C-alpha positions in Angstrom: 187.6 -187.5 106.4 188.6 -185.3 109.2 186.8 -185.7 112.5 185.1 -188.9 111.3 183.5 -191.1 113.9 183.7 -194.9 113.1 182.0 -197.7 115.0 179.6 -195.4 117.0 176.6 -197.0 116.0 177.9 -200.6 117.0 179.3 -199.2 120.2 176.0 -197.3 121.3 173.5 -199.8 120.1 175.2 -203.3 120.5 174.5 -203.9 116.8 177.1 -205.7 114.7 179.5 -203.2 112.9 178.5 -202.9 109.5 181.7 -201.4 107.7 185.4 -201.9 107.6 187.5 -198.7 107.3 190.8 -198.1 105.9 192.7 -194.9 106.0 193.9 -193.6 102.5 196.8 -191.6 104.2 198.7 -191.6 107.5 196.0 -190.9 110.2 195.8 -190.3 113.9 193.1 -192.2 115.5 191.5 -192.4 119.0 190.2 -195.6 120.2 187.8 -195.8 123.2 186.4 -198.7 125.0 182.8 -198.6 126.1 184.1 -198.1 129.6 186.2 -195.2 128.7 183.1 -193.7 126.7 181.0 -193.9 129.7 183.6 -192.0 131.8 183.3 -189.5 129.1 179.6 -189.2 129.3 179.7 -189.0 133.0 181.9 -186.1 133.0 180.0 -184.4 130.0 176.4 -185.7 129.6 176.0 -183.5 126.5 178.4 -185.7 124.5 176.0 -188.8 125.0 173.2 -186.6 123.8 175.0 -185.3 120.7 176.0 -189.0 119.7 172.5 -190.3 120.1 171.3 -187.4 118.3 173.8 -188.5 115.4 172.9 -191.9 115.6 169.1 -191.2 115.3 169.9 -189.0 112.2 171.6 -192.0 110.6 169.1 -194.6 111.5 166.5 -192.1 109.9 168.5 -191.7 106.8 169.0 -195.5 106.4 165.2 -196.3 107.1 163.6 -193.3 105.2 165.1 -194.7 101.8 163.0 -197.7 102.3 159.9 -196.2 103.9 157.1 -195.3 101.4 156.4 -192.0 102.6 160.0 -190.9 102.7 161.6 -192.9 99.9 161.1 -190.0 97.3 162.6 -187.2 99.6 166.1 -186.0 99.0 168.9 -186.2 101.5 168.7 -182.6 102.0 165.0 -182.7 102.8 165.5 -185.8 105.2 168.2 -183.7 107.2 166.1 -180.6 107.4 163.1 -182.6 108.8 165.4 -184.4 111.3 167.0 -181.2 112.6 163.6 -180.7 114.5 163.6 -184.2 116.0 163.8 -184.7 119.9 165.8 -187.4 121.4 164.4 -189.7 124.2 165.5 -192.4 126.3 163.3 -194.5 128.4 164.6 -197.1 130.7 163.1 -200.6 131.0 159.3 -200.7 131.9 158.9 -196.9 131.6 156.6 -195.3 129.2 155.5 -192.1 127.7 152.6 -190.6 125.7 153.4 -190.0 121.9 151.3 -187.4 120.0 149.4 -188.4 117.0 151.3 -187.7 113.6 154.6 -188.0 115.2 157.4 -190.1 113.4 159.4 -192.6 115.8 163.0 -193.3 115.0 164.2 -196.2 117.3 167.7 -196.6 117.2 168.3 -199.0 120.2 166.1 -201.2 122.5 162.6 -202.5 122.2 159.3 -200.6 122.6 155.8 -201.7 122.8 153.5 -199.1 120.9 149.9 -199.0 122.1 147.9 -200.1 125.1 145.9 -203.1 126.0 144.5 -205.2 123.1 146.2 -202.8 120.3 150.1 -203.1 121.2 152.7 -203.6 118.5 156.3 -204.6 119.5 159.0 -202.5 118.0 162.7 -203.6 117.7 165.4 -201.3 116.8 166.3 -200.0 114.1 162.7 -199.0 113.3 160.8 -196.3 111.7 157.1 -195.7 112.4 154.6 -193.1 111.8 152.2 -192.7 114.8 148.5 -192.4 113.6 146.9 -191.5 116.8 147.8 -190.2 120.3 149.7 -193.5 121.7 151.7 -194.7 124.8 155.0 -196.4 124.3 156.7 -198.7 127.0 160.2 -199.7 126.9 160.8 -203.5 126.9 164.6 -202.8 127.3 166.5 -199.2 127.5 165.3 -197.6 124.5 166.9 -194.6 122.6 164.8 -192.9 120.0 164.0 -189.7 118.5 160.5 -188.2 117.7 159.9 -185.9 114.6 156.7 -183.8 115.0 154.1 -184.0 112.1 154.0 -180.0 112.2 157.7 -179.8 111.2 157.6 -182.3 108.5 154.5 -180.4 106.9 156.1 -176.9 107.5 159.3 -178.0 105.3 157.2 -179.9 102.5 155.3 -176.8 101.6 
């Protein structure tokens, strides 16, 4: 349909394209290289944030369908929950604390969840519910979103 993005997940995550697109009617298309996209992001950083938000939402929607906690939820309910998500980027070898009960949606990169002796590697795309307060460390630059537990429970009531 109008204003549709195609190939943004492959461009941003480096993953293989998952779809082929054919126009049903005459269309005007804009093709951007990664270098051109990076120039746009430099000029207007909010575009990159908005694109990552979109990607995190798509990854969440795809993975939630196969996740026991989320699979029975409607698309509308998943979208309502995801609106509350906060996007994050961690550069390689940087870390951050994740609060208990958060749901982590990893769209690109690799993280190590946990600390000494109790760590789990996480490779994108991935969806994890975080049981206790935990630290994540980026193995590579990682792009992810966090859903707070409170936001999910408020919309389930």
